[in-house]
C-alpha positions in Angstrom: 8.4 15.6 -41.5 5.1 14.2 -40.3 4.0 10.8 -41.5 0.6 9.2 -40.8 0.5 5.4 -40.8 -3.0 3.9 -41.0 -4.2 0.4 -40.1 -7.1 -0.5 -42.4 -10.5 -1.7 -41.1 -10.3 -5.5 -40.7 -13.6 -6.2 -39.1 -17.2 -5.3 -39.8 -17.8 -4.3 -36.1 -15.6 -2.2 -33.9 -14.0 -4.1 -31.1 -14.1 -7.5 -32.8 -10.9 -9.6 -33.1 -8.4 -9.2 -35.9 -4.8 -10.2 -36.5 -2.4 -7.5 -35.4 -0.8 -5.9 -38.6 2.7 -6.9 -37.8 4.1 -5.5 -41.0 2.8 -2.0 -40.2 4.4 -2.3 -36.7 7.8 -2.9 -38.3 7.3 0.1 -40.7 6.4 2.4 -37.8 9.5 1.3 -35.9 11.8 1.8 -38.9 10.5 5.3 -39.6 10.7 6.4 -35.9 14.2 4.9 -35.6 15.2 7.1 -38.7 14.0 10.2 -36.9 10.6 10.8 -38.6 7.6 12.1 -36.7 5.2 9.2 -37.0 1.5 9.5 -36.1 -0.8 6.4 -36.2 -4.5 5.7 -36.8 -6.1 2.3 -36.3 -9.4 2.3 -38.1 -10.6 -0.7 -36.0 -10.8 1.3 -32.8 -13.9 3.3 -33.7 -17.3 2.6 -35.2 -16.9 5.7 -37.3 -16.4 5.1 -41.1 -12.7 4.7 -41.9 -12.9 7.5 -44.5 -14.1 9.9 -41.9 -11.5 8.9 -39.4 -8.7 9.4 -42.0 -10.1 12.8 -43.1 -10.1 14.0 -39.5 -6.6 12.6 -38.8 -5.1 14.2 -41.9 -6.9 17.5 -41.1 -5.6 17.6 -37.5 -2.1 16.2 -38.1 -1.3 17.7 -41.5 1.1 14.9 -42.5 3.2 15.1 -45.6 2.8 11.3 -46.2 0.0 8.9 -45.6 1.1 5.2 -45.6 -0.8 2.0 -45.3 -0.9 -1.5 -46.8 -1.9 -5.1 -46.3 -2.8 -8.2 -48.2 -4.9 -8.3 -51.4 -8.3 -9.2 -49.7 -8.1 -5.8 -47.9 -7.8 -3.7 -51.1 -11.3 -2.1 -50.8 -10.4 -0.8 -47.3 -7.0 0.4 -48.4 -8.5 2.3 -51.3 -10.8 4.1 -48.9 -7.8 5.3 -46.8 -6.0 6.8 -49.8 -9.2 8.4 -51.2 -9.9 10.0 -47.9 -6.3 11.2 -47.4 -6.4 12.9 -50.8 -9.8 14.5 -50.1 -8.5 16.0 -46.9 -5.2 17.1 -48.4 -4.9 17.0 -52.2 -1.1 17.4 -52.1 -0.5 14.5 -49.7 2.0 11.8 -50.8 0.3 8.4 -50.5 2.4 5.3 -50.1 1.2 1.7 -50.3 3.0 -1.4 -49.2 2.4 -5.1 -48.4 1.0 -7.8 -50.6 -1.7 -5.6 -52.1 1.1 -3.6 -53.8 3.9 -6.1 -54.1 1.8 -8.8 -55.7 1.5 -6.8 -58.9 3.5 -3.5 -58.5 2.7 -1.9 -61.9 -1.0 -2.4 -61.2 -0.9 -0.8 -57.8 -1.0 2.9 -58.8 -3.8 2.1 -61.2 -6.1 0.5 -58.6 -5.1 2.8 -55.6 -4.8 6.5 -55.4 -1.1 6.4 -54.6 2.0 8.3 -55.5 4.4 5.5 -54.8 4.5 1.9 -53.6 7.0 -0.1 -51.6 7.8 -3.5 -53.1 8.6 -6.4 -50.8 10.3 -5.8 -47.4 9.5 -2.3 -46.3 11.8 -1.3 -43.5 14.8 0.1 -45.6 12.7 1.1 -48.6 10.1 3.2 -46.7 12.9 5.2 -44.9 14.7 5.9 -48.2 11.4 6.8 -49.9 10.4 9.1 -47.1 13.8 10.9 -47.2 13.5 11.4 -50.9 10.1 12.9 -50.5 11.3 15.1 -47.7 14.3 16.4 -49.7 12.5 16.5 -53.1 14.9 14.0 -54.6 14.4 12.1 -57.8 12.4 8.9 -56.9 14.3 7.0 -59.6 17.2 6.9 -57.1 15.2 4.9 -54.6 15.5 1.1 -55.0 12.5 -1.2 -54.5 9.6 1.1 -55.4 7.0 1.8 -58.1 5.9 5.4 -58.6 3.8 7.6 -60.8 5.8 10.1 -62.8 4.7 13.6 -63.6 3.6 12.6 -67.1 1.5 9.8 -65.7 3.8 6.9 -66.5 4.2 4.1 -64.0 7.9 3.6 -63.2 9.4 0.7 -61.4 12.9 1.2 -60.0 15.6 -1.4 -59.6 15.0 -4.1 -57.0 16.3 -3.7 -53.5 18.2 -6.7 -52.1 16.6 -8.6 -49.2 17.6 -7.7 -45.7 20.2 -10.3 -44.8 20.6 -9.6 -41.1 17.1 -9.7 -39.6 18.7 -9.2 -36.2 19.4 -5.6 -37.3 15.7 -4.8 -38.0 14.0 -2.7 -35.3 11.4 -4.7 -33.4 7.8 -3.8 -34.3 6.0 -1.1 -32.4 3.1 -2.9 -30.9 1.7 -0.1 -28.8 1.5 2.4 -31.7 -1.5 0.6 -33.1 -3.2 -0.2 -29.8 -2.0 -3.7 -29.3 -2.5 -3.4 -25.5 -6.2 -2.7 -26.1 -6.5 -5.6 -28.6 -4.8 -7.9 -26.1 -7.3 -7.1 -23.3 -10.2 -8.0 -25.7 -8.8 -11.4 -26.8 -11.2 -14.4 -26.4 -10.7 -18.2 -26.7 -13.2 -18.1 -29.6 -11.0 -15.7 -31.6 -8.5 -18.4 -32.7 -8.3 -22.2 -32.4 -4.9 -21.6 -30.8 -6.4 -19.4 -28.0 -8.7 -22.0 -26.6 -6.2 -23.2 -24.0 -7.0 -20.1 -21.9 -10.3 -18.4 -20.8 -8.5 -15.1 -21.0 -5.8 -15.6 -23.6 -3.0 -13.1 -24.0 -1.3 -14.0 -27.3 1.2 -12.1 -29.5 2.3 -12.7 -33.1 6.1 -12.8 -33.7 8.5 -13.9 -36.5 11.7 -15.8 -36.5 12.3 -15.8 -40.2 11.1 -14.3 -43.5 9.9 -15.7 -46.8 10.0 -19.4 -47.6 12.5 -21.6 -49.5 9.6 -23.4 -51.3 8.0 -22.1 -54.4 4.4 -23.5 -54.2 2.6 -22.3 -57.3 -0.5 -20.9 -55.4 1.6 -18.9 -53.0 2.9 -15.3 -53.0 5.7 -14.2 -50.6 5.2 -10.5 -49.7 8.7 -10.3 -48.1 10.5 -11.6 -51.2 11.8 -14.9 -52.5 14.9 -15.2 -50.3 14.4 -17.3 -47.1 16.3 -15.8 -44.1 16.3 -16.9 -40.5 16.4 -14.4 -37.6 19.1 -14.9 -35.0 17.5 -16.6 -32.0 19.3 -14.3 -29.6 17.5 -11.3 -31.1 14.1 -13.2 -31.0 14.4 -14.1 -27.3 15.5 -10.6 -26.4 12.3 -9.4 -28.0 10.3 -12.1 -26.3 11.7 -11.0 -22.9 10.5 -7.5 -23.7 6.9 -8.4 -24.7 6.4 -10.9 -21.9 7.5 -8.2 -19.4 5.4 -5.4 -21.0 2.3 -7.3 -22.0 2.2 -10.3 -19.7 2.1 -12.7 -22.6 0.9 -16.3 -22.2 1.0 -17.5 -25.8 3.1 -16.8 -28.9 2.0 -17.4 -32.5 5.1 -17.7 -34.7 3.6 -16.4 -38.0 6.6 -17.2 -40.2 5.7 -18.6 -43.6 8.0 -21.5 -42.6 9.3 -21.7 -39.0 12.5 -23.6 -39.7 14.3 -25.8 -42.2 17.0 -26.9 -39.8 16.3 -29.5 -37.1 19.1 -28.2 -34.9 17.6 -24.7 -34.9 14.2 -26.0 -34.1 15.5 -28.1 -31.2 17.5 -25.1 -29.9 14.3 -23.0 -30.0 12.5 -25.7 -28.0 15.2 -25.7 -25.3 15.2 -21.9 -25.1 11.5 -21.4 -24.9 10.8 -24.1 -22.4 11.6 -22.0 -19.3 9.0 -19.4 -20.3 6.1 -21.9 -19.8 4.3 -20.4 -22.8 2.0 -22.0 -25.3 3.2 -21.6 -28.9 2.2 -22.4 -32.5 4.3 -22.7 -35.7 4.0 -23.5 -39.3 6.2 -26.4 -40.5 6.8 -28.3 -43.7 6.1 -32.0 -43.2 9.7 -32.8 -44.1 10.8 -31.0 -41.0 8.7 -32.9 -38.5 10.1 -36.2 -37.2 9.1 -38.1 -34.1 11.8 -36.8 -31.9 11.2 -33.2 -32.9 7.4 -33.5 -32.3 8.0 -35.0 -28.9 10.3 -32.1 -27.9 7.9 -29.5 -29.3 5.1 -31.0 -27.2 7.2 -31.0 -24.0 8.1 -27.3 -24.4 4.6 -25.9 -25.0 3.8 -26.3 -28.7 0.0 -26.8 -28.9 -0.6 -26.4 -32.6 1.3 -27.0 -35.8 0.1 -25.6 -39.1 1.1 -27.8 -42.1 0.8 -27.0 -45.8 -1.2 -30.1 -46.9 -3.0 -28.6 -49.9 -3.7 -31.9 -51.7 -3.4 -35.7 -51.2 -3.0 -36.5 -54.9 0.6 -37.0 -56.1 0.1 -35.4 -59.5 -1.4 -32.3 -57.9 1.3 -32.1 -55.2 3.9 -32.3 -58.0 2.1 -29.6 -60.0 1.9 -27.3 -56.9 5.7 -27.9 -56.4 5.0 -28.8 -52.8 8.1 -30.9 -52.4 6.2 -33.4 -50.2 4.8 -36.9 -50.7 1.4 -38.1 -49.9 2.7 -40.9 -47.6 4.9 -38.4 -45.7 2.0 -36.0 -45.2 -0.2 -38.8 -43.9 2.5 -40.1 -41.6 3.4 -36.7 -40.1 -0.2 -35.6 -39.6 -1.1 -38.8 -37.7 2.1 -38.7 -35.7 1.4 -35.1 -34.7 -2.1 -36.2 -33.7 -0.7 -39.1 -31.6 1.6 -36.6 -29.8 -1.6 -34.6 -28.9 -0.5 -31.5 -30.8 -3.3 -29.7 -32.6 -3.3 -29.7 -36.3 -4.2 -26.9 -38.7 -4.2 -27.6 -42.4 -6.1 -27.3 -45.7 -6.9 -29.2 -48.8 -7.5 -26.8 -51.6 -9.1 -28.1 -54.8 -8.5 -26.5 -58.2 -4.8 -26.6 -59.1 -3.9 -26.5 -62.8 -3.4 -30.3 -62.6 -6.7 -30.9 -60.7 -9.2 -33.2 -62.4 -12.2 -35.1 -61.0 -9.9 -38.1 -60.5 -7.3 -36.2 -58.5 -10.1 -34.4 -56.5 -11.7 -37.8 -55.7 -8.3 -39.1 -54.5 -7.8 -36.1 -52.1 -11.4 -36.4 -50.9 -11.1 -40.1 -50.2 -8.2 -39.4 -48.0 -10.1 -36.6 -46.2 -13.1 -38.8 -45.6 -10.9 -41.5 -44.0 -9.0 -39.1 -41.8 -11.7 -36.8 -40.5 -10.2 -37.0 -37.0 -7.3 -34.7 -38.2 -9.8 -31.9 -38.8 -8.2 -30.8 -42.1 -10.3 -28.0 -43.8 -11.4 -28.3 -47.4 -11.7 -25.3 -49.7 -11.1 -24.0 -53.2 -7.8 -22.8 -54.5 -7.6 -19.0 -54.9 -5.4 -17.5 -57.6 -3.9 -14.6 -55.7 -2.1 -11.8 -57.5 1.6 -12.3 -57.5 1.5 -16.1 -57.2 3.0 -18.2 -60.0 -0.6 -19.4 -60.8 -1.6 -15.8 -61.3 1.4 -15.0 -63.5 0.7 -18.0 -65.7 -3.0 -17.2 -65.9 -2.1 -13.8 -67.2 0.3 -15.4 -69.8 -2.3 -17.9 -70.8 -5.1 -15.4 -71.3 -7.2 -16.6 -68.4 -6.9 -13.2 -66.9 -7.3 -10.6 -69.6 -7.7 -7.5 -67.4 -5.4 -7.5 -64.5 -6.8 -4.3 -63.0 -10.3 -5.6 -63.0 -9.2 -8.9 -61.6 -7.5 -7.2 -58.7 -10.2 -4.7 -58.0 -13.1 -7.3 -58.3 -11.3 -9.7 -56.0 -11.4 -12.4 -58.7 -9.0 -14.7 -57.0 -11.6 -17.1 -55.6 -13.6 -17.4 -58.8 -11.0 -18.2 -61.5 -10.9 -21.8 -62.7 -7.4 -22.9 -63.7 -8.1 -26.6 -63.2 -8.6 -29.3 -65.8 -12.3 -29.4 -64.9 -14.9 -27.5 -66.7 -16.8 -24.8 -64.7 -19.9 -27.0 -64.1 -17.8 -29.8 -62.6 -15.7 -27.5 -60.4 -18.9 -25.7 -59.3 -20.5 -29.0 -58.4 -17.4 -30.2 -56.6 -17.2 -27.1 -54.5 -20.9 -27.3 -53.5 -20.2 -30.8 -52.2 -17.1 -29.7 -50.4 -18.8 -26.8 -48.7 -21.7 -29.0 -47.7 -19.2 -31.6 -46.3 -17.4 -29.0 -44.3 -20.7 -27.5 -42.9 -22.7 -30.7 -42.2 -20.4 -33.7 -41.7 -19.6 -33.0 -38.1 -17.6 -34.8 -35.4 -20.0 -34.1 -32.5 -18.9 -34.1 -28.9 -21.4 -34.3 -26.0 -22.4 -31.0 -24.5 -22.8 -30.7 -20.7 -23.3 -27.0 -20.2 -24.1 -24.0 -22.5 -24.8 -20.8 -20.6 -24.8 -17.1 -21.6 -22.6 -15.1 -19.3 -24.5 -12.3 -17.5 -21.3 -10.4 -16.6 -18.4 -9.9 -19.0 -14.9 -8.9 -18.1 -14.2 -8.2 -21.8 -15.9 -5.6 -23.9 -17.4 -8.2 -26.3 -21.0 -9.5 -26.5 -22.6 -13.0 -26.7 -20.1 -14.6 -24.3 -20.9 -18.1 -23.1 -19.5 -20.7 -20.7 -19.4 -24.0 -22.6 -18.6 -27.4 -21.0 -18.2 -30.6 -23.1 -16.6 -34.0 -22.9 -13.8 -34.9 -25.3 -14.8 -38.2 -27.1 -11.1 -39.0 -27.6 -9.5 -38.6 -24.2 -12.7 -38.0 -22.0 -11.3 -34.8 -20.7 -14.0 -32.5 -19.2 -13.5 -29.2 -20.9 -15.0 -26.0 -19.6 -14.4 -22.8 -21.6 -15.4 -19.4 -20.4 -15.7 -16.2 -22.5 -16.4 -18.1 -25.7 -18.1 -15.7 -28.1 -21.0 -17.3 -30.0 -21.6 -15.5 -33.3 -25.3 -15.4 -34.3 -24.6 -16.4 -37.9 -21.2 -18.1 -38.0 -22.0 -20.3 -35.0 -25.7 -20.7 -35.5 -25.5 -24.5 -35.8 -22.2 -25.5 -34.2 -18.8 -24.4 -33.0 -15.5 -26.2 -33.6 -13.6 -26.4 -30.3 -10.3 -27.8 -29.1 -9.8 -30.1 -26.2 -7.5 -28.6 -23.7 -5.9 -32.0 -22.9 -5.3 -33.8 -26.2 -5.9 -30.8 -28.6 -8.2 -32.8 -30.8 -11.0 -30.7 -32.3 -14.7 -31.5 -32.2 -18.0 -29.9 -33.2 -20.3 -28.6 -30.4 -23.9 -28.2 -31.3 -25.4 -24.9 -30.5 -28.5 -25.7 -28.3 -30.0 -22.3 -29.1 -30.4 -23.3 -32.7 -34.0 -23.8 -33.7 -34.0 -27.0 -35.9 -37.6 -26.6 -37.1 -37.6 -22.8 -37.7 -38.9 -21.9 -41.1 -40.9 -24.9 -42.0 -44.2 -24.0 -43.7 -45.8 -23.0 -40.4 -47.8 -20.1 -41.6 -51.0 -20.5 -43.6 -49.7 -18.3 -46.3 -46.5 -20.4 -46.8 -48.5 -23.6 -46.7 -50.9 -22.2 -49.3 -48.1 -21.1 -51.6 -46.4 -24.5 -51.3 -49.7 -26.3 -52.1 -50.1 -24.0 -55.1 -46.8 -25.2 -56.5 -47.7 -28.8 -55.9 -51.0 -28.3 -57.8 -49.3 -26.6 -60.7 -46.8 -29.5 -60.9 -49.5 -32.1 -60.7 -51.3 -30.3 -63.6 -48.2 -30.4 -65.8 -47.3 -26.7 -65.4 -43.7 -27.3 -64.4 -42.4 -23.9 -65.3 -45.1 -22.3 -63.2 -44.4 -24.6 -60.2 -40.6 -23.8 -60.5 -41.3 -20.1 -60.5 -43.5 -20.3 -57.4 -41.0 -22.5 -55.5 -38.0 -20.3 -56.4 -39.9 -17.3 -55.1 -40.8 -19.1 -52.0 -37.3 -20.4 -51.2 -35.9 -17.0 -51.9 -38.3 -15.2 -49.5 -38.2 -18.0 -47.0 -34.6 -19.4 -47.2 -35.5 -21.8 -44.3 -38.3 -23.5 -46.3 -36.5 -26.7 -47.1 -39.6 -28.6 -48.5 -39.4 -26.1 -51.3 -35.8 -26.9 -52.0 -36.5 -30.6 -51.9 -39.3 -30.3 -54.4 -37.1 -28.2 -56.7 -34.4 -30.9 -56.4 -36.9 -33.5 -57.5 -38.0 -31.4 -60.5 -34.4 -30.9 -61.6 -33.6 -34.6 -61.2 -36.6 -35.6 -63.3 -35.5 -33.1 -65.9 -32.1 -34.6 -66.1 -30.3 -31.7 -64.5 -28.2 -33.5 -61.8 -26.2 -30.4 -61.0 -29.3 -28.3 -60.0 -30.9 -31.3 -58.3 -27.8 -31.5 -56.1 -27.7 -27.7 -55.5 -31.3 -27.5 -54.3 -31.0 -30.4 -51.9 -27.7 -29.1 -50.7 -29.4 -25.7 -49.9 -31.9 -27.6 -47.7 -29.3 -29.6 -45.9 -27.0 -26.6 -45.5 -29.7 -25.0 -43.4 -30.7 -28.2 -41.5 -27.4 -30.0 -40.8 -28.9 -32.0 -37.9 -31.9 -33.4 -39.8 -31.0 -37.0 -40.5 -33.7 -37.4 -43.2 -32.0 -34.6 -45.2 -28.7 -36.4 -45.0 -30.4 -39.5 -46.3 -32.1 -37.6 -49.1 -28.7 -36.1 -50.2 -27.0 -39.4 -50.0 -29.7 -40.9 -52.2 -29.1 -38.2 -54.7 -25.3 -39.0 -54.6 -26.1 -42.7 -55.2 -28.1 -41.7 -58.3 -25.1 -39.7 -59.5 -22.6 -42.4 -58.8 -20.8 -40.4 -56.1 -20.8 -43.4 -53.7 -18.1 -42.1 -51.4 -20.1 -38.9 -50.7 -23.2 -40.9 -50.3 -21.6 -43.0 -47.6 -20.4 -39.9 -45.7 -24.0 -38.6 -45.4 -25.5 -42.0 -44.6 -22.9 -42.3 -41.8 -23.8 -38.8 -40.5 -27.5 -39.7 -40.5 -26.7 -42.6 -38.2 -24.7 -40.3 -35.9 -27.7 -38.1 -35.6 -30.2 -40.9 -35.3 -28.7 -44.5 -34.9 -32.1 -46.0 -35.6 -33.0 -44.0 -38.6 -35.0 -46.3 -40.9 -33.4 -47.8 -43.9 -29.9 -46.4 -43.5 -28.2 -49.6 -42.3 -29.5 -51.4 -45.3 -28.2 -48.8 -47.7 -24.8 -48.9 -46.1 -24.8 -52.7 -46.4 -25.6 -52.3 -50.0 -22.7 -49.9 -50.5 -20.4 -52.4 -48.9 -21.6 -55.2 -51.1 -19.4 -56.8 -53.8 -21.5 -55.3 -56.6 -19.5 -52.1 -56.2 -15.9 -51.9 -57.0 -13.4 -50.1 -54.6 -12.9 -47.4 -57.2 -16.7 -46.7 -57.3 -16.8 -46.6 -53.5 -14.0 -44.0 -53.6 -16.0 -41.7 -55.9 -17.1 -38.4 -54.3 -17.2 -36.1 -57.3 -18.7 -36.8 -60.7 -19.0 -34.9 -64.0 -22.1 -32.7 -64.5 -21.2 -31.6 -68.0 -20.1 -33.1 -71.3 -18.3 -29.9 -72.2 -14.6 -30.2 -72.4 -12.4 -28.2 -70.1 -10.9 -25.0 -71.6 -7.2 -24.5 -72.1 -5.6 -24.2 -68.6 -2.3 -23.1 -67.2 0.9 -24.1 -69.0 -1.0 -25.3 -72.2 -0.5 -22.3 -74.4 2.3 -22.9 -77.0 4.3 -19.8 -76.0 4.8 -20.9 -72.4 4.6 -24.7 -72.5 7.5 -26.2 -70.6 8.3 -23.1 -68.5 8.1 -23.4 -64.7 5.6 -21.0 -63.4 7.8 -19.6 -60.6 10.4 -18.6 -63.2 8.1 -16.4 -65.3 8.4 -12.6 -64.8 5.5 -10.2 -64.9 4.5 -9.0 -68.3 4.4 -5.2 -68.6 0.9 -3.9 -67.9 1.1 -1.3 -70.6 2.0 -4.0 -73.1 -1.0 -6.1 -72.0 -3.3 -3.1 -72.4 -2.0 -2.5 -75.9 -2.5 -6.1 -76.9 -6.0 -6.0 -75.4 -6.9 -3.0 -77.5 -5.5 -4.7 -80.6 -7.6 -7.8 -80.0 -10.7 -5.7 -79.4 -10.1 -3.8 -82.7 -9.7 -7.1 -84.6 -13.0 -8.4 -83.1 
């Protein structure tokens, strides 16, 4: 029986970097080992639309089964594959897998044109399902799937136990999806980990599956049982890929690399002779000084830590099983050992309030050298947060939530929407404009490229921490993403700094044309004559058409502030600074606005950045001296986020009477048919 396995489109442009779909590599190996005729299609290898590629492949191969999968953010691309396969062959059997299906199995057949879905680990289940399809057997006999019955009902079969012996799982088929071609196109700009080499050759591998922790924002696609792979099997595979692909770097993409110190130390001893660079994800409880030292000695260049928050109540709510003091100590110890750090603070947990957010932000502001990213919590399908949000009625339509990619917009925190909105505007601005700048020595476009990628540059810069003179070749500068600056890693101490893009035009878009100047003057005249609404309409049209016109944003900010709307005043000045991060006057203007709001900590950050850009900028030293004076309390100086609304926060996770006291990771999915029935009943009542 022929089976077509398809890798969805991961990038907007063909030939750009994407992470190899390791899960599909394992599925292909499992099917081939079982004797099936497996054909593959990687939609990223062509500029042609994925749907057209799939139609052509199905028409030429005539497979009985089309299989694909991935994580929830790739749902739209996965939907295209199944629609195209059905168009080319109406009788084809479509199978989905990965997080996009496992996160909410009963919803899968309703949001994707599939006949069945593989829940959790796929190697054993996909083989059993394919055999059942081949032999025409009752799908109820296949454990670990969801399928659509002939009468249209969605049926979920009994669960399949996790694979205990990971050493018995066939190694992923890298070549089937064109990994060798991907490898030849890798660039140092593709991943922070890759910047140790001008021509990186990195591979993703695993040494374990799932995670023993039950963080409430996290979903584990391979199940809830943590299992470690035998190191003998891992190093046999490593020998194979080093020989076949000439690998220099290994990214261990386990959700958690190791719980046992002895295993981690054994790994270090065994990987040392390979002279490879490697990166792992660790829990802070697993990283002591001796371990970090040995990891550094044997090639570890980066460690990814799950930071998430620096507020004890939020860490407890997230079930992180880590303490603020421990996180702080481990991160700084890792930095001292000159190992790079990857980590995130995510705002918006169910216990998050302005007070807890200020606590985390205060830590971030005083530890910027660690380069921890700041972002908003996303409520991903399948996570305990998602399950509780469904139970509490925050998600009333699961299908719409999944299809509309609502994970990044749902507010489950203790804050009202205005306050969370204002907080995230400040966080985004801090991430974009509060830069740790390093001196640039050379920035040249490369005339000749050894890689089939465009916009490649040679960039030389001096590390402010260790004074190492870095020179990176083949660094791809993206016109939009890197318009202002690029974050780069020192090859000696692995600290990260921001490198200003010298091709950025700092004065572009100011009212240089006579037409723009006339429109801006018209708005000023209307405002002076008391016609505020007219002035606002003119300015909003101007700043929409000319997004670089920051005087328009500044005037809109002033109007909003005088009208008592602090949130919109902040948003408008943020829009100006967002587009001019190297303009010290704008940092001062934003800091002044923060002072008016009472966000003194945020004000200090932007006053400090103004001095970084212009040490002699007038009035800033005096304002910083005022901030340091005794008229402000320490608590006031640690305030970064303030309330923009008097509205109370709505009921959030865990507050409804029927689920109060339950742990989110112990709650099972409610039946989707039951939810739909209840929804119809409520609509009838209303």
